[in-house]
Rosetta silent file (secondary structure, phi, psi, omega in degrees, C-alpha in Angstrom):
SEQUENCE: XXXXXXXXXXXXXXXXXXXXXXXXXXXXXXXXXXXXXXXXXXXXXXXXXXXXXXXXXXXXXXXXXXXXXXXXXXXXXXXXXXXXXXXXXXXXXXXXXXXXXXXXXXXXXXXXXXXXXXXXXXXXXXXXXXXXXXXXXXXXXXXXXXXXXXXXXXXXXXXXXXXXXXXXXXXXXXXXXXXXXXXXXXXXXXXXXXXXXXXXXXXXXXXXXXXXXXXXXXXXXX
SCORE:     score description
SCORE:     0.000 S_00000001
   1 L     0.000  127.434 -177.615    3.468  -19.268  -12.195 S_00000001
   2 L   -75.476  160.792  179.006    5.431  -22.241  -10.919 S_00000001
   3 H   -64.226  -35.877 -179.417    4.128  -24.644   -8.319 S_00000001
   4 H   -63.561  -35.102  177.742    6.926  -23.649   -5.926 S_00000001
   5 H   -64.518  -40.772  177.576    5.756  -20.031   -6.015 S_00000001
   6 H   -65.305  -40.614 -179.098    2.260  -21.117   -5.028 S_00000001
   7 H   -65.524  -31.089 -179.469    3.600  -23.304   -2.226 S_00000001
   8 H   -65.387  -20.494  178.825    5.584  -20.399   -0.754 S_00000001
   9 H   -72.294  -13.077 -173.287    2.303  -18.646   -0.028 S_00000001
  10 H   -61.534  -37.536 -175.624    1.398  -21.355    2.504 S_00000001
  11 H  -105.775    5.367  177.998    3.317  -19.773    5.388 S_00000001
  12 L   -85.768  151.037  172.168    2.995  -16.124    4.387 S_00000001
  13 L   -88.532  170.692  176.698    0.622  -13.707    6.060 S_00000001
  14 L   -65.405  146.011 -178.127   -1.630  -11.381    4.148 S_00000001
  15 H   -60.184  -32.870  178.303    0.186   -8.395    2.670 S_00000001
  16 H   -63.709  -33.898  178.676   -2.090   -6.046    4.628 S_00000001
  17 H   -68.755  -40.762  176.168   -0.874   -7.639    7.867 S_00000001
  18 H   -57.932  -44.566 -179.335    2.766   -7.052    6.892 S_00000001
  19 H   -64.829  -40.446  178.736    1.977   -3.391    6.260 S_00000001
  20 H   -62.730  -44.560  179.122    0.142   -3.073    9.564 S_00000001
  21 H   -64.344  -40.136  179.826    3.060   -4.618   11.464 S_00000001
  22 H   -62.477  -47.095  179.655    5.528   -2.371    9.625 S_00000001
  23 H   -64.915  -35.559  176.789    3.588    0.789   10.466 S_00000001
  24 H   -64.530  -40.393  177.795    3.261   -0.393   14.074 S_00000001
  25 H   -63.422  -42.258  179.303    7.035   -0.875   14.240 S_00000001
  26 H   -63.991  -43.899  179.286    7.645    2.616   12.866 S_00000001
  27 H   -64.717  -45.612  179.047    5.211    4.157   15.323 S_00000001
  28 H   -66.065  -36.245  178.352    6.583    2.218   18.289 S_00000001
  29 H   -63.241  -40.646  176.391   10.157    2.998   17.193 S_00000001
  30 H   -64.518  -39.064  178.343    9.445    6.715   17.204 S_00000001
  31 H   -65.545  -43.555  179.101    7.875    6.467   20.647 S_00000001
  32 H   -63.763  -39.314  178.349   10.845    4.505   22.027 S_00000001
  33 H   -62.271  -43.672  179.483   13.262    7.050   20.526 S_00000001
  34 H   -66.465  -40.320  177.353   11.428    9.929   22.160 S_00000001
  35 H   -64.996  -33.891  176.286   11.300    8.118   25.491 S_00000001
  36 H   -62.603  -41.846  176.242   15.018    7.472   25.195 S_00000001
  37 H   -62.526  -42.946 -179.635   15.566   11.220   24.830 S_00000001
  38 H   -63.321  -42.549  179.014   13.345   11.876   27.840 S_00000001
  39 H   -66.214  -37.902  176.451   15.223    9.337   29.979 S_00000001
  40 H   -63.111  -39.119  177.682   18.554   10.821   28.903 S_00000001
  41 H   -62.318  -44.258  178.515   17.274   14.238   29.934 S_00000001
  42 H   -62.989  -42.133 -179.444   16.276   12.908   33.349 S_00000001
  43 H   -66.452  -41.365  178.887   19.625   11.193   33.783 S_00000001
  44 H   -68.989  -35.970  176.928   21.639   14.251   32.771 S_00000001
  45 H   -65.848  -40.031  177.675   19.574   16.497   35.042 S_00000001
  46 H   -66.097  -25.361  179.647   20.171   14.080   37.923 S_00000001
  47 L   -85.456    0.760  175.930   23.883   14.243   37.104 S_00000001
  48 L   100.137    7.407  178.684   23.886   18.006   37.527 S_00000001
  49 L   -73.911  149.481  175.985   23.555   19.214   33.939 S_00000001
  50 L   -87.138  152.480 -175.130   21.686   22.468   33.295 S_00000001
  51 H   -60.615  -31.286 -179.020   18.587   22.390   31.086 S_00000001
  52 H   -62.899  -27.919 -179.409   20.177   24.629   28.448 S_00000001
  53 H   -97.392  -15.623 -174.547   22.734   21.896   27.724 S_00000001
  54 H   -72.878  -48.880 -175.139   20.482   18.892   28.190 S_00000001
  55 H   -57.666  -52.229 -177.002   18.164   19.282   25.190 S_00000001
  56 H   -63.512  -39.103 -177.060   20.795   19.611   22.458 S_00000001
  57 H   -74.229  -36.116 -179.855   22.984   16.771   23.717 S_00000001
  58 H   -66.459  -46.405  179.018   20.051   14.397   24.388 S_00000001
  59 H   -70.187  -39.514 -179.277   18.533   14.941   20.945 S_00000001
  60 H   -63.091  -42.163  179.330   21.940   15.050   19.284 S_00000001
  61 H   -65.924  -39.940  178.633   23.062   11.727   20.749 S_00000001
  62 H   -63.279  -42.821  178.200   19.776   10.075   19.732 S_00000001
  63 H   -66.994  -38.949  179.857   20.165   11.369   16.176 S_00000001
  64 H   -64.382  -41.565  177.885   23.837   10.370   16.131 S_00000001
  65 H   -60.938  -42.796  177.906   23.029    6.838   17.241 S_00000001
  66 H   -62.087  -42.834  179.359   20.479    6.487   14.461 S_00000001
  67 H   -65.611  -40.219  179.956   23.008    7.766   11.924 S_00000001
  68 H   -63.546  -44.990 -179.112   25.723    5.460   13.265 S_00000001
  69 H   -64.646  -37.978  176.992   23.514    2.378   13.060 S_00000001
  70 H   -64.131  -44.164 -177.750   22.518    3.264    9.497 S_00000001
  71 H   -64.978  -45.078 -174.369   26.152    3.802    8.523 S_00000001
  72 H   -70.890  -26.598 -176.471   27.483    0.641   10.145 S_00000001
  73 L   -95.567   11.435  175.369   24.831   -1.637    8.677 S_00000001
  74 L  -102.813  107.456 -177.434   25.378   -0.531    5.059 S_00000001
  75 H   -58.347  -32.996 -177.881   27.903   -2.908    3.428 S_00000001
  76 H   -65.897  -26.577  176.783   28.636   -0.450    0.617 S_00000001
  77 H   -65.506  -40.667  178.843   29.966    2.043    3.157 S_00000001
  78 H   -69.404  -31.895  173.919   32.579   -0.455    4.303 S_00000001
  79 H   -62.902  -41.905  178.959   33.473   -1.152    0.680 S_00000001
  80 H   -66.053  -42.291  179.427   34.128    2.561    0.174 S_00000001
  81 H   -62.116  -44.825 -179.265   36.188    2.798    3.362 S_00000001
  82 H   -64.492  -39.755  178.920   38.273   -0.217    2.380 S_00000001
  83 H   -64.423  -39.612  178.767   38.801    1.137   -1.125 S_00000001
  84 H   -67.938  -39.433  179.250   39.954    4.484    0.282 S_00000001
  85 H   -67.764  -38.556  177.922   42.302    2.826    2.744 S_00000001
  86 H   -67.333  -29.811 -177.092   43.770    0.614    0.021 S_00000001
  87 L   -86.488    2.644  179.375   44.258    3.633   -2.214 S_00000001
  88 L   -64.305  132.207 -179.627   46.285    5.637    0.309 S_00000001
  89 L    77.461   19.787 -177.500   49.578    6.665   -1.216 S_00000001
  90 L   -70.995  -30.637  179.634   48.411    5.767   -4.698 S_00000001
  91 L   -95.583  141.032 -179.079   49.863    8.901   -6.295 S_00000001
  92 L    76.058 -144.714 -177.923   53.611    9.456   -6.332 S_00000001
  93 L   -69.798  134.089 -176.939   55.799    7.175   -4.242 S_00000001
  94 L   -68.398  135.444 -179.199   53.988    4.080   -3.046 S_00000001
  95 L   -75.746  137.616  178.541   53.266    4.001    0.669 S_00000001
  96 L   -59.356  148.243 -177.539   54.834    1.072    2.556 S_00000001
  97 H   -60.930  -39.852 -179.045   52.429   -1.715    3.483 S_00000001
  98 H   -63.119  -38.273  179.335   53.171   -1.402    7.203 S_00000001
  99 H   -68.471  -40.559  178.788   52.307    2.308    7.145 S_00000001
 100 H   -62.852  -40.749  178.573   49.071    1.630    5.273 S_00000001
 101 H   -64.283  -42.554 -179.466   48.108   -1.027    7.819 S_00000001
 102 H   -64.347  -43.439  179.293   48.906    1.330   10.705 S_00000001
 103 H   -67.427  -39.046  178.009   46.888    4.186    9.201 S_00000001
 104 H   -62.838  -44.869  178.852   44.006    1.874    8.378 S_00000001
 105 H   -63.264  -39.912  179.743   43.943    0.532   11.938 S_00000001
 106 H   -64.276  -45.520 -179.953   44.117    4.065   13.341 S_00000001
 107 H   -63.082  -42.937 -179.521   41.210    5.276   11.184 S_00000001
 108 H   -67.988  -38.280  178.000   39.070    2.269   12.028 S_00000001
 109 H   -66.455  -38.805  177.131   39.839    2.569   15.739 S_00000001
 110 H   -63.282  -43.843  178.073   38.928    6.250   15.696 S_00000001
 111 H   -62.550  -44.843  179.563   35.640    5.445   13.977 S_00000001
 112 H   -63.862  -41.063 -179.564   34.933    2.626   16.424 S_00000001
 113 H   -63.022  -40.698  178.780   35.821    4.819   19.415 S_00000001
 114 H   -65.868  -40.466  179.232   33.411    7.551   18.311 S_00000001
 115 H   -65.899  -46.533  179.611   30.631    5.015   17.800 S_00000001
 116 H   -63.676  -39.306  179.414   31.246    3.321   21.148 S_00000001
 117 H   -61.906  -41.602  179.606   31.472    6.708   22.863 S_00000001
 118 H   -63.953  -45.114 -179.068   28.089    7.796   21.512 S_00000001
 119 H   -70.592  -35.698  177.816   26.396    4.578   22.622 S_00000001
 120 H   -65.015  -42.526  177.663   28.150    4.567   25.999 S_00000001
 121 H   -59.533  -45.789 -179.227   27.023    8.146   26.659 S_00000001
 122 H   -66.138  -38.216 -179.075   23.452    7.228   25.790 S_00000001
 123 H   -62.255  -49.988 -176.533   23.605    4.053   27.873 S_00000001
 124 H   -68.404  -38.957  179.745   24.761    5.766   31.067 S_00000001
 125 H   -69.213  -38.619  178.206   22.435    8.755   30.702 S_00000001
 126 H   -69.134  -39.875  178.635   19.445    6.501   29.967 S_00000001
 127 H   -62.854  -39.806  178.738   20.344    4.155   32.840 S_00000001
 128 H   -67.018  -34.288  176.578   20.523    7.102   35.212 S_00000001
 129 H   -70.340  -36.181  178.775   17.111    8.250   33.996 S_00000001
 130 H   -76.074  -43.119 -175.746   15.592    4.798   34.493 S_00000001
 131 L  -128.839   79.580 -177.216   17.333    3.997   37.784 S_00000001
 132 L   -57.934  120.359  178.584   18.469    7.238   39.476 S_00000001
 133 L    73.031    4.588 -177.123   21.531    6.457   41.576 S_00000001
 134 L   -85.006  155.331  177.078   21.133    2.723   40.992 S_00000001
 135 L   -79.589  152.096  179.710   23.917    0.253   40.308 S_00000001
 136 L   -82.990  121.619  175.661   24.241   -1.344   36.892 S_00000001
 137 L  -123.010  177.048  179.031   23.180   -4.988   36.905 S_00000001
 138 H   -61.095  -41.925 -178.411   22.360   -7.433   34.147 S_00000001
 139 H   -65.922  -49.628 -178.319   18.654   -6.684   34.478 S_00000001
 140 H   -66.143  -35.998  177.837   18.994   -2.893   34.497 S_00000001
 141 H   -65.327  -40.076  179.554   21.512   -3.014   31.642 S_00000001
 142 H   -64.403  -44.170  179.421   19.144   -5.146   29.568 S_00000001
 143 H   -65.235  -37.016  179.193   16.226   -2.794   30.155 S_00000001
 144 H   -67.408  -42.306  179.976   18.407    0.208   29.321 S_00000001
 145 H   -64.639  -26.656  175.794   19.665   -1.367   26.097 S_00000001
 146 H   -61.287  -36.266  176.199   16.058   -1.907   25.046 S_00000001
 147 H   -76.735  -36.383 -177.874   15.737    1.874   24.906 S_00000001
 148 H   -68.172  -41.352 -175.661   19.163    2.370   23.329 S_00000001
 149 H  -108.217   -8.191 -174.514   18.667   -0.133   20.505 S_00000001
 150 H   -60.756  -44.101 -177.272   14.878   -0.528   20.469 S_00000001
 151 H   -64.496  -39.659 -179.385   14.126    2.273   18.033 S_00000001
 152 H   -70.156  -40.399  177.986   16.723    1.071   15.519 S_00000001
 153 H   -64.408  -41.199  178.860   15.609   -2.544   15.736 S_00000001
 154 H   -65.734  -40.685  178.714   11.989   -1.534   15.282 S_00000001
 155 H   -65.577  -40.722 -179.097   12.876    0.672   12.312 S_00000001
 156 H   -63.944  -52.983 -176.920   14.969   -2.100   10.737 S_00000001
 157 H   -71.904  -28.073  174.689   12.387   -4.849   11.084 S_00000001
 158 H   -62.564  -42.502  178.503    9.566   -2.462   10.206 S_00000001
 159 H   -67.623  -38.260  178.197   11.224   -1.745    6.875 S_00000001
 160 H   -64.193  -39.432  176.909   11.840   -5.453    6.297 S_00000001
 161 H   -64.734  -36.145  178.374    8.149   -6.161    6.945 S_00000001
 162 H   -66.221  -39.513  175.766    7.265   -3.408    4.482 S_00000001
 163 H   -64.375  -44.310 -178.964    9.512   -5.047    1.873 S_00000001
 164 H   -64.882  -28.629  177.606    8.019   -8.458    2.605 S_00000001
 165 H   -63.422  -34.357  178.783    4.531   -7.025    2.158 S_00000001
 166 H   -69.577  -41.020  175.792    5.417   -6.239   -1.452 S_00000001
 167 H   -64.155  -42.073  179.697    6.649   -9.796   -2.048 S_00000001
 168 H   -64.421  -40.036  178.892    3.532  -11.169   -0.361 S_00000001
 169 H   -64.865  -40.495  176.689    1.292   -8.920   -2.460 S_00000001
 170 H   -61.680  -43.427  178.215    3.040  -10.054   -5.625 S_00000001
 171 H   -63.172  -38.718  178.528    2.543  -13.688   -4.603 S_00000001
 172 H   -63.452  -43.072  179.962   -1.123  -13.049   -3.857 S_00000001
 173 H   -64.577  -44.026  179.066   -1.661  -11.476   -7.276 S_00000001
 174 H   -63.734  -39.655  179.773    0.164  -14.317   -9.026 S_00000001
 175 H   -67.832  -41.993  178.753   -1.808  -16.891   -7.086 S_00000001
 176 H   -65.379  -32.274 -179.579   -5.128  -15.173   -7.793 S_00000001
 177 H   -64.442  -21.423  176.774   -4.260  -14.985  -11.488 S_00000001
 178 H   -97.251  -47.610 -172.231   -4.300  -18.798  -11.527 S_00000001
 179 H   -73.830  -41.527 -176.451   -6.881  -19.713   -8.891 S_00000001
 180 H   -64.668  -44.555  174.566   -9.582  -17.159   -9.634 S_00000001
 181 H   -60.513  -39.395  178.145   -9.926  -18.075  -13.347 S_00000001
 182 H   -64.514  -40.934  178.468  -10.008  -21.754  -12.369 S_00000001
 183 H   -66.296  -41.014  178.348  -12.633  -21.043   -9.713 S_00000001
 184 H   -62.488  -43.975  177.726  -14.677  -18.950  -12.157 S_00000001
 185 H   -61.668  -44.218 -178.894  -14.477  -21.730  -14.735 S_00000001
 186 H   -63.246  -39.997  179.410  -15.402  -24.314  -12.113 S_00000001
 187 H   -65.831  -41.821  178.463  -18.460  -22.319  -10.959 S_00000001
 188 H   -63.493  -43.362  178.755  -19.687  -21.884  -14.535 S_00000001
 189 H   -65.524  -35.380  178.571  -19.202  -25.596  -15.258 S_00000001
 190 H   -62.846  -47.996  178.370  -20.972  -26.455  -12.001 S_00000001
 191 H   -61.897  -41.535  179.754  -24.031  -24.408  -12.970 S_00000001
 192 H   -61.086  -45.381 -176.863  -23.955  -25.882  -16.480 S_00000001
 193 H   -72.335  -32.119  175.135  -23.797  -29.467  -15.229 S_00000001
 194 H   -65.644  -43.449  177.319  -26.488  -28.864  -12.633 S_00000001
 195 H   -61.890  -42.665  178.161  -28.729  -27.448  -15.365 S_00000001
 196 H   -62.379  -40.070  178.696  -27.927  -30.423  -17.581 S_00000001
 197 H   -64.880  -39.580  177.189  -28.713  -32.785  -14.719 S_00000001
 198 H   -62.480  -44.116 -179.962  -32.049  -30.997  -14.152 S_00000001
 199 H   -64.119  -42.499  178.152  -32.897  -31.301  -17.844 S_00000001
 200 H   -63.670  -40.649  179.558  -31.958  -34.986  -17.934 S_00000001
 201 H   -63.945  -42.782  178.083  -34.003  -35.591  -14.795 S_00000001
 202 H   -62.757  -40.377  178.462  -37.006  -33.790  -16.326 S_00000001
 203 H   -63.165  -44.669  179.581  -36.555  -35.805  -19.524 S_00000001
 204 H   -65.583  -38.669  178.569  -36.395  -39.100  -17.605 S_00000001
 205 H   -63.381  -43.684  179.188  -39.405  -38.088  -15.515 S_00000001
 206 H   -62.458  -41.769  178.356  -41.367  -37.287  -18.634 S_00000001
 207 H   -62.400  -42.430  179.519  -40.438  -40.615  -20.193 S_00000001
 208 H   -64.326  -39.477  178.977  -41.506  -42.476  -17.066 S_00000001
 209 H   -64.508  -43.665  179.290  -44.815  -40.615  -16.994 S_00000001
 210 H   -63.764  -41.605  178.798  -45.470  -41.393  -20.642 S_00000001
 211 H   -63.945  -40.720  179.231  -44.571  -45.031  -20.110 S_00000001
 212 H   -66.083  -40.618  178.662  -46.821  -45.199  -17.071 S_00000001
 213 H   -63.693  -40.311  178.355  -49.658  -43.507  -18.985 S_00000001
 214 H   -64.247  -40.854  179.086  -49.311  -46.002  -21.860 S_00000001
 215 H   -66.525  -34.772  178.724  -49.346  -48.902  -19.440 S_00000001
 216 H   -70.341  -38.170  177.547  -52.470  -47.580  -17.741 S_00000001
 217 H   -64.675  -40.228  179.185  -54.226  -47.124  -21.104 S_00000001
 218 H   -63.788  -40.766  179.879  -53.364  -50.643  -22.158 S_00000001
 219 H   -67.303  -36.177 -178.876  -54.789  -52.052  -18.954 S_00000001
 220 H   -66.697  -37.538  178.819  -57.992  -50.023  -19.370 S_00000001
 221 H   -65.422  -36.058 -179.978  -58.519  -51.417  -22.868 S_00000001
 222 L   -72.522    0.000    0.000  -58.156  -54.930  -21.594 S_00000001
């Protein structure tokens, strides 16, 4: 284990703490997601929707938002989309570059519009549930967005903390594999040297006693 690996442990938390924070994020994220659905239900009911239509759309939008955030934050998905767009017109007569650009822009705009539409629907329905009949201000928009994006942010960082717990645990094991043998060796050597010091002290004490006894005998003879 290199010295740099040991030094990286200086600012890390215990792996158990990472796991606790990760599980807390997952639990809080689920609660925020459910509350977001409840607020959307309140907002849609205040807007005149009937209950039969509220449940499916409120749950569906929440699930769609989660799916959208997962899709958009996966780089490999964008690689696949770009590869498919570049490959348009690959068989037969080659498609003109201008047409490929136009089709690519149209597909991306359609995807973006659907994503924005889902989040906009959730934003307005959640805002209406939080502030019935209220105007949208910076403060109310910020509080509403906490519900719209809170569950995804908590899920994202919760998973990152769970990953970091594995790195931290690996570092702890590597560090213990060096420090614990050294500490065990040091404790054994400490006991050995203390015992040796006791024996030397007893030996020196005995020598002093014998020397003192000889000196006392010599004086008695005189």
